C-alpha positions, 0 to 999 in steps of 0.5 A, spaced: 583 963 453 588 964 446 594 960 445 598 966 447 595 967 453 595 959 455 603 959 453 604 965 458 600 961 463 604 955 462 611 959 462 609 961 469 607 954 471 613 952 469 617 956 475 612 952 480 612 945 478 612 940 484 619 937 482 624 939 478 624 935 471 630 931 468 635 934 464 632 932 457 625 934 459 628 941 461 632 941 454 625 940 451 622 945 455 627 950 453 627 948 445 619 948 445 619 955 449 624 958 444 621 955 438 614 958 440 616 965 442 622 966 437 621 961 431 627 957 428 634 958 431 638 962 426 644 963 431 651 960 430 652 953 434 656 955 441 663 952 441 666 946 444 667 948 451 660 950 452 656 944 453 650 947 456 649 952 450 651 947 445 645 942 448 640 948 448 642 950 441 642 942 438 635 941 442 632 948 439 635 946 432 631 939 432 625 943 432 627 947 426 621 948 421 615 947 427 610 953 427 610 957 433 603 955 434 605 948 434 611 949 439 606 953 443 601 948 444 607 942 445 610 947 451 603 948 454 601 940 453 608 938 456 607 943 462 600 941 464 603 934 464 609 935 468 604 939 473 599 933 474 605 928 476 
């Protein structure tokens, strides 16, 4: 199975995890997904009142420079780890 296929499979699996991950793990999942699917974040940081948007933006920005392939693999590994808990 190709990396892209594994990534898409992990995305489907992420919707059916045995229990809801904590907020920090959800942010990590979001950031790895965005980096793996889109690449580096190029948008503007959301305003001060958009706490969730800022947290997501900051989490994604921390991965700047990470290759799409590396982010995909990290996402796959994280989802597999969460499935086994």
